[in-house]
C-alpha positions in Angstrom: -50.6 3.4 22.0 -50.8 7.2 21.8 -49.3 7.6 25.2 -46.5 5.1 24.3 -45.7 7.2 21.2 -45.7 10.4 23.2 -43.3 8.9 25.7 -40.9 7.6 23.1 -41.0 10.9 21.1 -40.3 12.8 24.4 -37.3 10.5 25.1 -35.9 11.0 21.6 -36.4 14.8 21.9 -34.7 14.9 25.3 -31.8 12.8 23.9 -31.4 15.2 21.0 -31.7 18.3 23.2 -29.1 17.0 25.7 -26.8 15.9 22.9 -27.0 18.8 20.5 -28.2 21.9 22.3 -25.4 22.3 24.8 -22.7 22.0 22.2 -24.4 24.7 20.1 -24.6 27.1 23.0 -21.4 26.3 24.9 -18.5 24.9 22.9 -16.2 23.0 25.3 -14.8 19.5 25.8 -17.7 18.4 28.1 -20.5 19.2 25.7 -18.6 17.8 22.7 -18.0 14.6 24.6 -21.8 14.0 24.9 -22.2 13.6 21.2 -18.9 11.8 20.7 -19.7 9.1 23.3 -23.3 8.7 22.3 -22.1 7.7 18.8 -18.7 6.1 19.3 -19.5 3.9 22.3 -22.4 2.4 20.3 -20.0 1.9 17.4 -17.5 0.2 19.7 -20.1 -2.3 20.7 -20.9 -3.0 17.1 -17.2 -3.3 16.3 -16.7 -5.7 19.2 -19.5 -7.8 17.7 -17.5 -8.1 14.5 -19.5 -5.6 12.3 -17.5 -3.4 10.0 -19.0 0.0 11.1 -16.0 2.2 10.3 -14.8 3.2 6.8 -11.3 3.2 5.5 -8.9 5.3 7.6 -6.4 7.3 5.6 -3.3 9.2 6.9 -5.0 12.6 6.9 -8.2 11.5 8.7 -9.0 13.0 12.0 -11.5 10.4 13.1 -12.5 7.1 11.6 -15.3 7.6 9.1 -18.6 5.9 9.9 -20.1 3.9 7.0 -23.8 3.3 6.3 -23.9 0.1 8.4 -22.5 2.1 11.3 -25.1 4.9 11.1 -27.8 2.2 10.8 -26.5 0.5 13.9 -26.5 3.7 15.8 -30.1 4.5 14.8 -31.2 0.9 15.6 -29.4 0.9 19.0 -30.9 4.2 20.2 -34.4 3.3 18.8 -34.3 0.1 20.9 -33.1 1.9 24.0 -35.8 4.6 23.7 -38.5 2.0 22.9 -37.6 -0.1 25.9 -37.4 2.9 28.2 -40.8 4.1 26.9 -42.3 0.7 27.5 -40.9 0.5 31.0 -42.2 4.1 31.8 -45.6 3.2 30.4 -45.8 0.0 32.4 -44.9 1.8 35.6 -47.6 4.4 35.1 -50.2 1.8 34.3 -49.4 -0.3 37.3 -49.7 2.8 39.5 -53.1 3.6 38.1 -54.5 0.2 39.2 
């Protein structure tokens, strides 16, 4: 269980570092798109499922505001992805040890 938590925590840390650190160091379209797509592709999936993940769009809004359901879906989605990847990595290492 400890090794599983270490793997999942490492995956989350890598995801955060890849998503946030480059845009803080180098501000360009490529680094900004990493954060944008890791949020809005997930929201597009939720929106296609019929969930109301975007707030009310007004005339002066740059991007659609994300409501609480949207942020919850993003956190749930990436938690599932990191958990499944951690489980797969853990199983691969355990099968190689036998």
